[in-house]
N, C-alpha and C positions, 0 to 999 in steps of 0.2 A: 504493500500500500504506500509506504514511504517513497519507494522508487517511482511509483506511478505519479505521485504528487510532484516529485522533483522533475520528472520528465515533462509534466505539464507546465511547470514554471519555465523550464528550459525552452519549451516550444513557444511560450508566450514572450520571452525576453526579447527576441529580435523584432517583435511586432510592436513594441511599445517605445515611446519616446519620452525621455526626461526621467530624472531620478525619482520625482514624486510618483509617477505612474508605476515605475518598477517597485517602489516601496509599497504601493497599494497591492500589487500582485503578491509581493513577498508576505505581507501580513495576512492576506487571504489564505495562502498555502500554509504558512506556519500555524495560523489559528485553527485551520481544519486538521492539520497533523496532530496538534495538541488534543483536540476533541477526540480523534480516533484513538489516540494513545490511551485515553482514559476509559474508552469503551471496553466492556467485558460481556461475554455471553450471559444472558439472563439465567440459565440454569446454574451457572457458577455463582451468581449473586444470590440465588435462592438457597444454595447450599452453604452460604457464608454465614456463620453464627453472628458475625459483627454487624450484619445488615438488620436494621429494625424490622420487626414484624409488619408494621404499618406500611413500610416501603415494599416489602415482599408482596403484600396483598395488592398493592397498586401495580406492581410489575406483572403479577398473574392476570389482573384485569386487562392490562395493556396487551398481553399476549393473546387473550381471548379476542380483543378488538382487532388485533393484527390478523388472526385467523379469519375472523368475520369479514375483514376488508377484502381478502382474496376470494374466500368461498362464496360470500353473499353479494359483494359489490363488484366482483370481477377486476379488482385492482391487482397490480403485479405481485406475484408470489416469489419473493426473493429474500435476501438476508436483512433487508431494512427493518428496523424496529424490533429486532430480536436480540439486540445488545443494549446495554445501558451505560451511560456516562454521567458521573456526578461532576458538575462544573464549578460548584461553589459560588455561583453568582445568579442574579435574577434573570438575566437574558443571555442567550448564546451570542447574539450579535445586535448591532444597532444600524438601522437603515437611515440613510441621509437622502431626503427628497429636496429638490430645489426647483423653483420656477421663477421666471422673470417677473419684474414688478407688476406688469400689466398683462399677464398671461396665466391661464389655468392649466397649461400643458406642462408636464414635468420635463426638466432637463434630462436628456437621455445620455446613457453611457454605454459604449459598445465594447464587446469582448469577443475574442475570436471564436469561442465555442458556444456561449450562451446567447450571442447576438446582442441586440440593444435592449436595455431595460431602463425603467424610469427612476432608478435610485442606485446608490452605492452602499454596500454593506461592509461593516467593520467589526472585527472581533473584540476590539477594545473601545469602551465608551469614550475614552480620552481622544482617540484617533477620530472618532465620528464627530465629536465636538470641535476638534481642530479643523476638520474639513468644513463643518457648518459655519464656523467663524470666518474661514476664508471666503466661502461663497457669499456670506452675508456682507462682507466688506466690499464685494464686487457688485453689490446691489440686488442680489437675489433674495427672494423669499425662501426660507429654509424651514424644514420640519425634520426632527430627529425622533425616530420611534424605535424602542427596544423590541426585539422579536424573540419569542421563546423557541422557535424551530425554523429550519430551512431545509431545502432539498438540494441534493447534488445531482438530481435528474437521472439517477440510476448509475452514475459513475462509481459510486461507493455505496456500501451498506450503511445507510443513515441510522444512527442509534436513537433510542429513547433518551431523553435528557432530564436531568434534575430540574431544569427550568420550567418543565410543564408536567412532570409525572404526578404531582400532587394536585393538579387542577381537578375541579369537579368532573364527574364521569362524562357528562356530555361534552365538556370542553376538551378533555383528553381524547375522546373519540374523534372530535372535530379536527384536531390537529393531525392525528395519525392519518385520517382519511384525506385531508387536504394535501398533505405533503406527498402521500403516495399517488395522488392524482397527477402531480407534476411528472411522475415517472410514467404514467399512463399516456399523457399527451402534453407536449411542449412545442410551441411554435416560436421560432426565432423572431425577434424584433416585434413581438406583440404582447407586452406585459399585461395589458388590459384583458385580452382574450384568455391568456394562461391563468391569471388569478381568478377571473370570473368563472372559468371552467372548474377550477379546483374548489371554489366556494360553492358552486352548484352541487358538485359531488359530495362535498362535506355535509351540506344541509340535508340532502337526500339520505346520505349514509347514517347520520346521527338519528334522523327520524326512524329509519329502519332498525337501527340498533336498539333504540329505546322501545320501539314497538314489540321487540322480541325479549329484551332483557330488562327494561325499566319498569317502574311502577307508575301509577296514575299521577302521583306527586311530581316525579321526575319528568314525565311527559308534559304535564301542565307547565312546569317551570321552564322547560325548553321552548314550548310554544310561546310563552310570554316573552322570553328573552329574544326569540326570533322576531316577534312583533315589534318590540322596542328597537331592535337593530334595524329593521326595515324602516321604521319611522325616523331614526337617526340618519340613516343613509339617504332617505328621501329629502330630509332637510338639507343635508350637505350638497346633494346633487342639484337641488333647487337653486341654492346660492351660487354653485359653480356655473350653472347655465346663465343665471342672472348677471354674474360678473363677466362671463365670456362675452355676452352681448354688450355690456357696458364698456368693456375695454376697446371694443371696435369703434367707439365714438371718437370723433376728432375734437378733443377738448384740451384746454390748457393744462399743463402738467399738474399744477397745484390743485386745480379743480378736480382732476381725475383722482388724485390722491385722497382728497376729502370724500369724494363719492365712494371710493373703495373702502375707506375706514367706516363710513356710515353703513354700508351694506354688511360689513362684518359685525358691527355693533347690533344691527337688526337681527342677524343670525343668532347672536348670543341671547338676545331677548326672546326669540322664538324658542330657543332651546330651554330657557327657564320655564316657559309655558308648557313645553312638551314634558319636561321633568315633573312638573306638578301633576300632569295627567297620568304619569307613571307612579304616582304616590311617593315621589321623592327619590326614586331609584337614581343612584349617583354614578353608574357605571361608565358614563362618558364625560364625567367632570374633568378627569385628567387631560383628555384631549382638548377640551375647551380652555383649560387652565394654561395651555401653552400659547394662548392668543393666536387662534387660527389665522392662516394666511393662504396665499395661492398654493403653496407647497402642501399644506395640510389638506386642502381640498383634493389635490392630486393624489395624495396617499390613500384617500378613501375611494375615490372614483376608480383607481386602477384595479382595485379588488372587487368592485361591486357593480360597475356600470352596465355590464353585459349580462348580469345574472338573470334579470327578468326574461330576456330573450332565450337564454340557454335553458332556463326552467320550462319555458314554453316549448322548446325543442324536445326536452325530456318528456313532457306531457304528450306531445305529438307522437312520440314513440311508445306511448302507452306505459310510461314508466319503466320500460325495459332498458336497463343500464347498458348491456352490450350493444344494443341497437343505437342507443344514445352516443356511446363512444364512437361507433362507426360513423354516425352522422357528423359528430364533431370533427373527426379526422378528415372527413370529406371537406368540411369547411376549412380545415387547417391547410389543405393543399391549394386553396385559392389565394390570389393576391389579397392583401389586407383590405383594400377598398371594396372588392367584391364580397369578401367575407363579411364585412360590416353591413353591406347592403342586404345580403341574405339573412343576416340576423334581424335586421329591421323588418324584413318581410315576414319573418316568423311571428313577430308581434303585430303584424298588420299595419305597420307604420309606413 
């Protein structure tokens, strides 16, 4: 595995320019090597008397979810999520999103194998903050978000991580299904499609997992969390569309800045009303506490914008996941513009 990572870095080195870019690839490889070094097969963990019983119970549950993912959801059956790594920190990585002052489109970063994506990931929070400071000094809106898991797209056997193993059961299942979905289908240069596809599969997967393994309380809690998430996303996408249209106007610079600030303030006020309708649920307070900006909107839209169309596609295939995967792979073979048009037609737009 180490040789494979070093070969990957060697392949990338001639393609990058400048010390900062080479440092970025170096931290990515060294961070992943450290993660894989810490990973050990779950049977070994279960036989280790030093592992707390509570953690062993979570690992057993995760293994059941892993088997369910391949057997019932048709996701890849490989070595991923059959090992466990304790990282000793809250997040495995931190993603840095950036957007121009008057644009809701994320700054894209291109890599030889993964293609172009709408963020850069760092294994150390300090590195992510330094990158965000540099982007901010150049006039970009910036959003930094910690992530509990990521996918190597099948290049390596991704392990379960301490960053999410103690999540509530539905959240644990959601992450396993989401990350395995990236191994099922990944399209270069289309982050929005990739993340929306994985989000669609995760939602369907968790609903099926709870239908078979959950109780009424767990199913009710999941449905409530999904409803609140849909309402949060709808709020964000509403203001993303509103700002996208506003930025197209030919206005004096300072007037445009005031209008931008006003719209973000209005979004904050609408969130307060939404939160009251949820009975005070504070799950999205942290996102709003970072003072949302264009990059924050991009971080949400990349993961959710195409979900309604993909869920409609799944419904059109009568909920049959293998047929849905085949239909999604057909879309993946199309040029991006045609793919987006086909998805709009699924919704009847």
